[in-house]
C-alpha positions as CSV (number, residue, x, y, z in Angstrom):
1,X,-18.1,23.3,14.4
2,X,-18.0,20.0,16.4
3,X,-21.3,18.0,15.9
4,X,-22.8,14.6,16.1
5,X,-23.7,12.5,12.9
6,X,-27.7,12.4,14.1
7,X,-27.1,16.1,14.4
8,X,-26.1,15.8,10.5
9,X,-27.6,13.4,9.0
10,X,-31.0,14.0,9.8
11,X,-30.8,17.5,8.2
12,X,-29.6,15.2,4.8
13,X,-32.5,13.1,5.6
14,X,-34.8,16.3,5.6
15,X,-33.8,18.4,2.6
16,X,-32.6,14.8,0.5
17,X,-29.0,14.7,-0.3
18,X,-26.3,12.4,1.1
19,X,-22.9,13.7,3.3
20,X,-19.7,12.8,2.1
21,X,-18.0,10.2,5.5
22,X,-14.2,10.3,3.9
23,X,-11.8,8.3,5.4
24,X,-8.4,9.8,6.5
25,X,-5.0,8.6,7.3
26,X,-2.6,11.3,7.7
27,X,-2.8,14.9,8.8
28,X,-2.0,16.0,5.0
29,X,-5.3,14.1,4.1
30,X,-7.3,15.4,7.0
31,X,-6.0,19.0,6.2
32,X,-7.5,18.5,2.6
33,X,-11.1,17.2,3.3
34,X,-11.4,19.8,5.8
35,X,-10.4,22.7,3.2
36,X,-12.8,20.9,0.2
37,X,-15.4,20.9,2.5
38,X,-15.0,24.2,3.9
39,X,-14.7,25.7,0.3
40,X,-18.2,24.0,-1.6
41,X,-19.7,24.9,2.0
42,X,-20.7,21.2,2.7
43,X,-21.2,19.5,5.8
44,X,-18.6,16.9,6.1
45,X,-18.0,13.0,8.2
46,X,-14.9,12.4,9.1
47,X,-14.4,9.0,8.8
48,X,-11.7,6.4,10.9
49,X,-11.7,2.9,10.7
50,X,-10.2,1.5,13.5
51,X,-6.7,0.4,11.4
52,X,-6.7,4.3,10.3
53,X,-7.0,4.8,14.8
54,X,-4.2,2.8,15.5
55,X,-2.1,4.1,12.7
56,X,-2.3,7.9,13.2
57,X,-2.5,7.1,17.1
58,X,-5.4,8.8,19.6
59,X,-3.1,11.7,20.0
60,X,-3.7,12.9,16.3
61,X,-7.8,12.2,17.3
62,X,-7.2,15.3,19.6
63,X,-6.6,17.6,17.0
64,X,-8.7,16.2,14.6
65,X,-11.3,17.5,16.7
66,X,-9.8,20.6,17.8
67,X,-9.7,21.3,13.7
68,X,-13.4,20.7,13.9
69,X,-14.6,23.1,16.6
70,X,-12.8,25.9,14.7
71,X,-14.2,24.1,11.0
72,X,-17.3,26.7,9.4
73,X,-18.9,23.8,8.9
74,X,-20.6,21.2,10.7
75,X,-18.4,18.3,11.5
76,X,-18.3,14.8,12.9
77,X,-16.0,12.5,14.0
78,X,-16.9,9.2,12.7
79,X,-15.8,5.8,14.3
80,X,-15.8,3.2,10.5
81,X,-16.5,0.1,10.8
82,X,-16.4,-0.9,14.9
83,X,-16.2,-4.9,15.3
84,X,-16.5,-5.1,19.3
85,X,-17.8,-3.6,21.5
86,X,-14.6,-3.0,23.5
87,X,-13.9,-1.1,20.1
88,X,-17.0,1.2,20.7
89,X,-16.0,1.7,24.3
90,X,-12.5,3.2,22.9
91,X,-14.9,5.5,20.2
92,X,-16.1,6.8,23.6
93,X,-13.1,7.4,25.3
94,X,-11.2,9.3,22.3
95,X,-13.7,11.9,21.7
96,X,-15.1,10.3,18.4
97,X,-19.1,12.0,17.8
98,X,-20.4,9.5,16.6
99,X,-19.8,5.3,15.6
100,X,-20.1,2.6,13.7
101,X,-20.7,-1.3,14.9
102,X,-20.7,-2.9,11.8
103,X,-22.1,-7.1,12.9
104,X,-23.7,-7.5,9.6
105,X,-22.0,-10.7,9.1
106,X,-23.4,-12.3,12.6
107,X,-26.4,-13.6,12.5
108,X,-29.6,-11.2,12.6
109,X,-30.0,-11.8,16.2
110,X,-26.5,-11.0,17.3
111,X,-26.4,-8.8,15.4
112,X,-29.5,-7.3,16.6
113,X,-28.1,-7.4,20.6
114,X,-24.8,-5.7,19.8
115,X,-26.0,-3.2,18.0
116,X,-28.6,-2.3,20.8
117,X,-25.7,-3.0,23.1
118,X,-23.8,0.2,21.8
119,X,-26.9,2.1,21.1
120,X,-27.9,1.6,24.7
121,X,-24.5,2.7,25.6
122,X,-23.8,5.9,23.0
123,X,-27.2,7.5,23.2
124,X,-26.4,8.2,27.0
125,X,-23.4,9.9,25.7
126,X,-24.8,12.1,22.6
127,X,-22.7,9.8,20.2
128,X,-24.4,9.0,17.2
129,X,-24.9,5.2,15.8
130,X,-25.0,4.0,12.9
131,X,-25.3,0.1,12.1
132,X,-25.4,-2.1,9.0
133,X,-27.7,-5.0,7.9
134,X,-27.0,-7.2,5.2
135,X,-23.4,-7.4,3.8
136,X,-21.7,-5.3,1.5
137,X,-19.1,-6.6,-1.1
138,X,-15.3,-7.3,0.1
139,X,-13.3,-6.6,-2.5
140,X,-10.1,-5.0,-0.1
141,X,-8.8,-5.8,2.9
142,X,-9.9,-2.7,4.8
143,X,-13.8,-3.7,4.6
144,X,-16.1,-5.2,7.0
145,X,-15.1,-6.9,10.5
146,X,-15.4,-10.1,9.0
147,X,-15.7,-9.6,5.5
148,X,-17.5,-11.1,2.1
149,X,-17.1,-11.4,-1.7
150,X,-20.4,-11.6,-1.5
151,X,-23.4,-8.8,-1.5
152,X,-26.4,-9.8,1.2
153,X,-29.3,-7.2,-0.6
154,X,-30.2,-5.9,2.9
155,X,-34.3,-7.1,3.2
156,X,-36.4,-4.9,4.0
157,X,-38.7,-6.9,6.2
158,X,-35.1,-7.5,8.3
159,X,-34.6,-3.5,8.3
160,X,-37.6,-2.5,9.6
161,X,-37.8,-4.7,13.0
162,X,-33.9,-4.2,13.1
163,X,-34.5,-0.5,13.7
164,X,-37.4,-1.1,15.6
165,X,-35.4,-3.6,18.4
166,X,-32.5,-1.4,18.3
167,X,-32.7,2.4,18.0
168,X,-30.1,3.0,16.1
169,X,-29.5,6.5,14.4
170,X,-28.7,5.6,10.4
171,X,-28.4,2.4,9.0
172,X,-25.9,0.9,6.2
173,X,-27.1,-1.0,4.2
174,X,-26.5,-3.6,0.9
175,X,-27.6,-2.1,-2.7
176,X,-25.0,-3.0,-4.8
177,X,-21.8,-2.2,-3.9
178,X,-18.4,-3.2,-2.9
179,X,-15.6,-2.1,-0.7
180,X,-12.2,-1.7,-2.9
181,X,-12.6,-1.1,-6.8
182,X,-15.6,-3.3,-8.0
183,X,-14.5,-6.5,-9.1
184,X,-14.1,-6.6,-13.6
185,X,-16.7,-9.3,-13.8
186,X,-19.3,-8.3,-12.6
187,X,-20.8,-5.2,-13.6
188,X,-21.6,-2.4,-10.7
189,X,-25.6,-1.8,-10.5
190,X,-27.5,-0.4,-7.5
191,X,-30.9,-2.0,-6.8
192,X,-32.7,1.4,-6.7
193,X,-36.1,-0.2,-6.2
194,X,-35.0,-1.7,-2.9
195,X,-33.8,1.2,-1.7
196,X,-36.8,2.5,-2.4
197,X,-38.6,0.1,-0.3
198,X,-36.4,0.7,2.6
199,X,-36.3,4.1,2.5
200,X,-40.6,4.1,3.0
201,X,-40.5,1.6,5.8
202,X,-38.1,2.9,8.3
203,X,-37.6,6.9,7.2
204,X,-34.0,6.9,8.9
205,X,-31.0,8.1,7.4
206,X,-29.6,5.6,5.2
207,X,-25.4,4.5,4.1
208,X,-23.9,3.6,0.8
209,X,-20.4,2.2,1.9
210,X,-18.6,1.3,-1.2
211,X,-19.6,3.1,-4.2
212,X,-16.0,2.8,-6.2
213,X,-17.3,2.0,-9.7
214,X,-20.9,2.2,-9.2
215,X,-22.2,4.9,-11.9
216,X,-22.2,8.3,-11.2
217,X,-25.7,8.7,-12.1
218,X,-27.4,6.0,-10.2
219,X,-25.2,7.2,-7.7
220,X,-26.7,9.9,-7.6
221,X,-30.0,9.8,-7.3
222,X,-29.1,7.1,-4.8
223,X,-28.4,10.7,-3.2
224,X,-31.7,11.9,-3.7
225,X,-34.4,9.4,-3.5
226,X,-32.7,8.2,0.4
227,X,-28.5,7.3,1.2
228,X,-27.9,10.3,2.8
229,X,-24.4,9.0,3.8
230,X,-21.9,7.6,1.7
231,X,-18.6,6.1,2.7
232,X,-15.4,7.4,1.0
233,X,-12.5,5.8,0.8
234,X,-10.5,4.3,-2.6
235,X,-11.3,7.2,-4.3
236,X,-9.8,9.8,-2.5
237,X,-6.6,7.6,-1.9
238,X,-5.8,6.6,-4.9
239,X,-5.8,10.0,-6.0
240,X,-3.8,11.1,-2.8
241,X,-1.0,7.8,-3.5
242,X,-0.5,8.2,-7.7
243,X,-0.2,12.1,-7.4
244,X,2.7,11.5,-4.7
245,X,3.3,8.4,-7.1
246,X,4.4,11.0,-9.9
247,X,6.1,13.6,-7.9
248,X,8.5,11.6,-6.0
249,X,9.5,9.6,-9.2
250,X,10.1,12.8,-10.7
251,X,13.0,13.9,-8.7
252,X,14.3,11.2,-5.9
253,X,16.5,14.3,-4.2
254,X,12.5,15.1,-3.0
255,X,12.4,14.1,0.7
256,X,10.1,17.3,2.6
257,X,6.7,16.6,3.1
258,X,6.0,20.2,2.3
259,X,7.2,19.4,-1.5
260,X,5.8,16.2,-2.0
261,X,2.2,16.4,-0.4
262,X,0.6,20.0,-1.2
263,X,0.3,18.7,-5.1
264,X,-1.2,15.2,-3.4
265,X,-3.5,17.1,-0.9
266,X,-4.8,19.0,-4.5
267,X,-5.5,15.8,-6.4
268,X,-7.3,14.9,-3.8
269,X,-9.1,17.6,-3.3
270,X,-10.5,17.3,-7.0
271,X,-11.9,14.0,-6.3
272,X,-13.4,15.0,-3.1
273,X,-15.0,18.6,-4.6
274,X,-16.2,15.5,-7.6
275,X,-18.1,13.3,-4.8
276,X,-19.2,16.3,-2.6
277,X,-21.7,18.1,-5.7
278,X,-22.5,14.2,-7.2
279,X,-24.3,14.0,-3.6
280,X,-25.9,17.1,-3.2
281,X,-24.1,18.4,0.2
282,X,-22.3,21.3,-2.0
283,X,-23.8,24.5,-0.4
284,X,-25.7,22.5,2.2
285,X,-23.7,23.7,5.7
286,X,-26.2,27.2,4.8
287,X,-28.8,24.6,6.9
288,X,-27.3,24.0,10.1
């Protein structure tokens, strides 16, 4: 059931839950994420960052699309944090059904202009578009196109104008999260009142990037009151690779992927299942 981001997120918006967008970097991760999503009957957005696209290559993206067609749940293939219009064209050519253009660090008018250009092109092809307004904190090297260590919170007035002028299908908002783990010197805290105000005024699906270290009760509430897509990368990759270090450390002779990766996949699936339940996405595949 390959579909678009809009088709998935409009349902999440109507029924007040959030769809997980899991970033994958290899076939084993992808396989495990699809399995746990099918087991929990949860809609899925497979997120692939430009750096991850370079790592896995277009041939694997074809395999991801083929597997999505055979899935028992709705799946969208999402280009995560594209920085340029040229990258969006690349995503269209590869077969992505959803794209994110992140021009959030540019001046407002420039963000509007390039986001609208992407929307105009993508919608002709039936592809969904996410943009970002405000700046999410960056505490790793795989964050926003130009990166910043400081959160610049989304302004509700700007959000209204941005959505009206661009026609985006969903909007990533900055309400108190960081890419990567939250800085140790700061207290993770979501501005839920700000989220409520933005949601009441724009009403389209809203997206939360980051979220590692933010309290579960705040994430759960955010999904209930207006966030309809939550990006998960750090948490599943830490679980996957920590288990891989453990497996490799127990026996220096182990070398076959089918002896190494199964335990890593299972460790990742435990974390992914917890996120699916936290976001209220479990069982929601039946809505499609």
